[in-house]
C-alpha positions as CSV (number, residue, x, y, z in Angstrom):
1,M,0.0,0.0,0.0
2,D,1.1,3.6,-0.6
3,E,2.5,5.3,2.4
4,V,0.3,8.2,3.6
5,S,2.2,10.9,5.4
6,T,0.3,13.0,8.0
7,R,2.0,15.8,9.8
8,I,0.6,17.1,13.1
9,P,-1.2,20.5,12.9
10,N,0.4,23.5,14.5
11,A,-2.3,23.6,17.2
12,V,-1.4,20.1,18.3
13,A,2.3,21.0,18.1
14,A,1.7,23.8,20.6
15,V,0.0,21.5,23.0
16,I,2.8,18.9,22.7
17,L,5.6,21.2,23.7
18,G,3.7,23.9,25.6
19,A,2.9,27.4,24.5
20,N,5.6,29.1,26.4
21,A,8.8,28.4,24.4
22,R,11.7,30.7,25.1
23,E,12.3,33.7,22.9
24,G,14.8,33.2,20.2
25,R,14.1,29.5,19.9
26,A,14.9,28.1,16.5
27,Q,11.6,27.7,14.5
28,L,10.5,26.8,11.0
29,A,9.2,29.4,8.7
30,D,5.6,28.6,9.6
31,G,6.2,29.0,13.3
32,V,6.5,25.3,14.2
33,P,9.4,24.7,16.6
34,Q,12.3,23.0,14.9
35,A,12.0,20.0,17.3
36,L,8.7,19.2,15.5
37,E,10.2,19.1,12.1
38,E,10.3,15.3,11.9
39,V,7.4,14.5,14.2
40,G,4.4,12.9,12.7
41,V,2.9,9.7,11.3
42,S,3.5,7.8,8.1
43,E,0.8,5.2,7.8
44,H,2.1,1.7,7.3
45,L,-1.2,-0.1,6.8
46,D,-0.9,-3.9,7.0
47,A,2.7,-3.7,8.4
48,K,3.5,-6.7,10.5
49,L,4.5,-5.9,14.0
50,P,7.8,-7.3,15.2
51,M,6.5,-9.9,17.7
52,D,9.9,-10.7,19.1
53,L,10.5,-7.3,20.6
54,E,11.1,-7.6,24.4
55,F,9.7,-5.1,26.9
56,R,9.0,-5.0,30.7
57,D,5.4,-5.1,31.9
58,E,4.0,-3.1,34.8
59,N,5.2,-5.8,37.2
60,G,8.8,-5.7,35.9
61,D,8.5,-9.0,34.0
62,T,10.1,-9.5,30.6
63,V,7.4,-9.9,27.9
64,T,7.4,-10.1,24.1
65,L,5.1,-8.0,22.0
66,G,3.7,-11.2,20.6
67,Q,2.4,-12.4,23.9
68,F,-0.5,-9.9,23.6
69,F,-1.6,-11.2,20.2
70,D,-3.6,-14.5,20.5
71,G,-4.8,-14.7,16.9
72,E,-8.4,-14.2,18.0
73,R,-8.7,-10.7,19.5
74,P,-7.7,-7.4,18.0
75,V,-5.2,-5.2,19.9
76,I,-5.2,-1.4,20.3
77,L,-1.6,-0.2,20.5
78,T,-0.6,3.2,21.9
79,L,2.8,4.8,22.1
80,N,3.0,7.4,24.9
81,Y,5.1,8.2,27.8
82,Y,4.0,8.2,31.4
83,R,5.5,11.5,32.5
84,C,4.1,13.4,29.6
85,P,2.8,16.7,31.0
86,M,-0.1,17.1,28.7
87,L,-0.9,15.2,25.4
88,C,-0.5,11.6,26.5
89,G,-2.9,12.1,29.4
90,L,-5.4,13.8,27.2
91,M,-5.2,11.0,24.7
92,L,-5.5,8.2,27.2
93,N,-8.3,9.9,29.0
94,G,-10.1,10.3,25.7
95,M,-9.6,6.7,25.0
96,V,-11.1,5.7,28.4
97,D,-14.1,8.0,27.6
98,G,-14.6,6.1,24.4
99,L,-14.2,2.7,26.0
100,E,-16.8,3.6,28.6
101,D,-19.3,3.9,25.7
102,M,-18.5,0.4,24.4
103,Q,-19.9,-2.9,25.5
104,W,-16.6,-4.6,24.7
105,T,-14.0,-4.6,27.5
106,P,-10.2,-5.1,27.2
107,G,-9.3,-8.5,28.5
108,D,-12.5,-10.0,27.1
109,E,-13.0,-9.0,23.5
110,F,-9.7,-7.2,22.8
111,E,-6.4,-6.1,24.3
112,I,-4.7,-2.7,24.8
113,V,-1.0,-2.4,24.8
114,T,0.5,1.0,25.9
115,V,4.2,1.3,25.3
116,S,6.3,4.2,26.8
117,I,8.6,5.9,24.2
118,N,10.9,7.1,27.1
119,P,13.5,4.4,27.8
120,L,14.2,5.9,31.2
121,E,10.7,5.2,32.6
122,T,10.3,2.2,34.9
123,P,7.8,-0.6,35.5
124,A,6.9,1.0,38.8
125,L,5.8,4.2,37.0
126,A,3.9,2.0,34.4
127,R,2.1,0.2,37.2
128,E,1.1,3.5,38.8
129,K,-0.3,4.8,35.5
130,K,-2.2,1.5,34.9
131,Q,-3.8,1.7,38.4
132,N,-4.9,5.3,37.7
133,Y,-6.5,4.5,34.4
134,L,-8.1,1.2,35.7
135,K,-9.6,3.1,38.6
136,R,-11.1,5.6,36.3
137,Y,-12.3,3.0,33.8
138,D,-13.9,0.9,36.6
139,R,-14.2,-2.5,34.8
140,P,-12.3,-5.2,36.7
141,S,-11.6,-7.5,33.7
142,A,-9.7,-4.7,32.1
143,A,-6.8,-5.3,34.5
144,S,-5.8,-8.4,32.5
145,G,-6.4,-6.8,29.1
146,W,-4.6,-3.4,29.3
147,H,-0.8,-3.7,29.5
148,F,1.6,-0.8,30.3
149,L,5.1,-1.5,29.0
150,T,8.5,0.0,29.3
151,G,11.6,-0.9,27.3
152,N,15.0,-0.1,25.9
153,E,15.6,2.5,23.1
154,P,16.3,0.0,20.2
155,E,13.1,-1.9,20.8
156,I,11.0,1.3,21.2
157,Q,12.5,2.7,18.0
158,R,11.9,-0.5,16.0
159,L,8.3,-0.6,17.1
160,A,7.8,3.1,16.3
161,E,9.4,2.8,12.9
162,T,7.2,-0.2,12.1
163,V,4.0,1.7,12.6
164,G,5.4,5.0,11.2
165,F,5.4,6.9,14.5
166,S,8.0,9.7,14.4
167,Y,8.8,11.4,17.7
168,K,11.7,13.4,19.0
169,Y,13.1,14.4,22.4
170,D,13.4,18.1,23.0
171,P,16.2,18.7,25.6
172,E,15.2,22.3,26.0
173,Q,11.7,21.5,27.1
174,Q,12.7,18.1,28.5
175,Q,9.7,16.5,26.8
176,Y,9.0,14.3,23.8
177,A,7.4,15.8,20.8
178,H,5.1,13.2,19.4
179,P,1.8,12.8,17.5
180,A,-1.5,11.7,19.1
181,V,-2.5,8.5,17.4
182,M,-3.7,5.0,18.3
183,F,-3.0,1.9,16.2
184,V,-5.7,-0.7,15.7
185,C,-4.1,-4.1,15.0
186,T,-5.4,-7.4,13.8
187,P,-5.3,-10.4,16.0
188,D,-2.3,-11.7,14.1
189,G,-0.3,-8.5,14.5
190,H,-0.9,-6.4,11.4
191,V,-1.6,-2.6,11.5
192,S,-5.2,-2.3,10.4
193,R,-6.2,1.4,11.2
194,Y,-4.9,4.7,12.5
195,L,-7.0,6.7,14.9
196,Y,-5.9,10.3,15.4
197,G,-6.5,12.9,18.0
198,I,-7.5,13.0,21.7
């Protein structure tokens, strides 16, 4: 399939890095900070996810991406980071709002896999975030179906490249610039659909 490139709008860019950038900061001609120059999504529909990638789950156990694909249930994949000051929380909160309107529940009819793009984040932080979102969602069976993972830079980058998720660390802001997107994946691990926004 042809690759479809989608760049994040300026309004979202402002949300990602905050509206109070320092004066004199390098910017592109259209006013977008230079850190966002390569941030966006290139759709890789039907791409096969690398099932052998190893991460750590919220309990600190080593898992492979393939463990969350059983060949029967679809998987929603999100790439976020747990200390994100704004966009990730808005996106995951929006996902919970959408899930509350569905009869299907993760752990029963589908799985959710949330992977941190920050290799410095820990399973303890992932566990804390999982507990917060499960408390808000308030469906007990979701505990077995929503997985919060952390990992090393090579595995994170390989997964991001596979789904076409381009992000960049901004040392000045000490934040990651990244798009807001979820990936709907088939039960056998192919990218089926991209869902944008919060």
